[in-house]
N, C-alpha and C positions, 0 to 999 in steps of 0.2 A: 749316812744313805743322805741326810736331810740336810747336813750340814752342805754339803756340795753348792746347794737349791738354797743357803738363804735369802731374804725377799731386796738384799742390799747387793746379791750378784744379776738377778733378772733385768732384762734389757724393757724396755716399754711396753716392745710385741710381744713378749713374755708375758704379763701382768695384764695386757689389752685377753690374752689365748686364756689367762685364766678364770678372767672377769667375765669371759662367752662358756669356758665352758660349768663352772660356777653357779651360773643365771641359770641356765641351762639345764645342768644338773637335778635343781630346785623345779623349774618348771616339768623337766618330765615325773617329778616326781608325783603334783598337784596334774595332773596330765592321767598318770596312772590310777587317782582314785577316785578323776570322776565318774560321773555315773555310765559316761558310752564309753568306757574303756575299762571299769571295773573290770577282772572277772576272779575275785576271789583271791585274788593276789597275795603273796607270806606278806610277812618284813625286807625278807630278804627279797624278796621277787618286784616287791616296789625299787628296793635299792637298785638290782639290773638293771630294770629300765630308765631309773634320774640315770645308772651310768653311759646308760646306752644314748637321749638324751640330751650327754653332758659329754661324753669325748666321744661320743658316735662319730658329728662328725666332723672333730678335728684329724681321728685316724682314718676318716676316710678325705678329707684333704691333704697329710701327708703322704697318703700313702698314692697319691694323684702327679705329688713331687714330690714321688722319688724318694722321701726322708723316712727317717724313724722313725713312730707316731710318740710322738710328747709327749702323753701319756705312759708310755714305757722307759722312758728315763731320767720326767722330774712326777720326783713325785708325790708332789704341791695336787696334779691333777686328782689322785685317788686321792688325797686325805678332803680337799673343800668337796670334792663334787659328794663322801660321803655326809661330811656335816650340813651339803646343801642335803639331800634328802633327809638325814633327818629332823633338822629345821623341819619342811614342808608336813612331813610326818605329825610334828610338832602340835603346828599352826591347824590341820586336820582334827587328830585329838581333840582340841579342844573350842573348835568349830560348831555351832549347833548348826548356823546357816553353813554348810558345806562348800566351797568352791560355787557362788555367785558370780553367773556371769559376767560380770563388770571385773571383778580381782584379776581373773582367771583370763580375760582379752589385755587387762590395763602392763601381767605379766609375761603375756607373748609378744608385745607390743617392744618390750624393754628389753626383753633378751633374745628376738633378732636379729639385730645391729651388727652383734659382736663379732660372729660367728662372721657372717659376710663381707667385713672388716678384715678379718686375719686373713679368710681366704683370698682377697686380692692383694697383701701383701705377703705369703705364700708367693704367690703366684708370679707377683713380681720377683718377690727371690730369688726364685726359680729361673728367673728370665727366658718366664714364657710371654705370649704377650698378649696387647688388654683386654682381648677376647677369652681368653682363655680365664684371665684374673677372674674377670666379670662371672663367668660359666662356673670357676672352681670354688668363687664366692657363692652363689643360689644352691650348689653343692654341697656343703658347707655348712651354711645356713639349714636345711633341709634333710642331711640323710638321717640327724635322727631324729626328728623326729618322719621320718617314714617307717626307723627300725621299731619303734614306739606300738605304732595304729597297725603295723603288721605282728607283732607281738597278739595286740591284744582284740587278732580279729575285726577291725577296724579299716573302710579304705583309709589310706595314703591320702595326709592333707592335701599335698601338693595335685591332687586328682579331681580334687567334689571344688564344687563353690564356698570360698570364701573372702576377706574383706584384703583380696591383694597381698595374699603373702609373698608366692616368690618373686611377685611384680619388689612389692618394697624390700627382699633382698640385693636383686638384681640393679636398684636404682645408688640403693648404701653402697653397695663395691663400686659402682660410676661417680658417686660422689669420692668415693675415697681418691678414687683416680686421675683424678680432675684436680683435685684439691691437691696430690702428692706430686701425680706428673707434668700436672700443668702447670698449676700457681708454684708449685714449689712448696707445698707446706713443709712446715717439720710432721712427723710421724703422730703429735701428740695431738696438732693440730686440726691434720687430716679425719683426725680420727674422730675428735669431737666434733665437726661439722659432718662428717659423714651420718654419725649415729644418730643426730638429731635432723639427721637427711630420712635418715629411716625410718627411726622413731619415734618423728609428727608424719612419714606420712600417713602408715599402719594405725596409729590413732585415728589420726584424721578420719580415716575407711572403716574404721571403727565407728569416731560416733556420727558419722555422716549417712552408715550400711552399704560402702562404695562394697562392692562386689565384682568379681569377676562374674566374664560372662557366658555364657550356658549356649548352645546347640539348641535349634528350636526343640522343643518335646511335644509328643501327646497328648492331650490334659487329662487325662486314663495317668498318666505320668504325676502328676503335676496338682493334681486334687487332694485335700486332704493338707498339702504342705508345712508346717510350719513356719509362721515367715521369724528370722535372726531378731533378739534382739540387736539391739545397737549399745553402743557404751555407755551411753547417760542415762537407759533403758537401766542394763546393768544398776551403775550404781546405782541409779536412785534407789530400787531395789532393795540392795543388800545395805543403805544407808535407812530406808523404811524399817527393812526385819532390823538391824541395831537400833535403831526406838522404840519398838514395839515390846525391844525383852528388858528394853529400861524402865 
């Protein structure tokens, strides 16, 4: 079975989709081990949540464009997501300062653009409109996180304040469509540009503390609310912790 899917037989879109699944599975395992999500999961429980983060968005995407989900056809999705989950658990086991804000924020920024790009690609290949392509790109990016948050009894990330996570996914999909449909760039070139648009915007929001707007709330609901760390503050704390250990 695996021999039918040698890396030499995969298309550029296949590679991008595998990167999306693998990086999001790695991030899913990290998320499952965060104190605000961890619920005494077993190893297999963390692996399952990693799969949810890794292939959940891809499955939802393929269902929306009326395709058999790619992970049911190509075994590399299951193999690489398992390897990513194992690597995340290994990092967690060997880390004294687990899941520092800076490291986790960087990983969420890095993993975000891939599924937005593949979602837009899949929608265009299915002859859907540009608006549908952006919507599917957003859904593909965020579906896995919704599954993990729900399984961990946490309000899904899409619904609460954060550093323009959904917006970053939408901008990534739009950037890909503009590069591909308007300027006629290749899949590779469009992907590179779209990745840096989404990755750069997300990092900028994290570094400067930009967040989605909330409706006005009565003061009792906001009293005692902790300020979220920016990316720089999280990374600085990570480096200080490392230097203190040495």
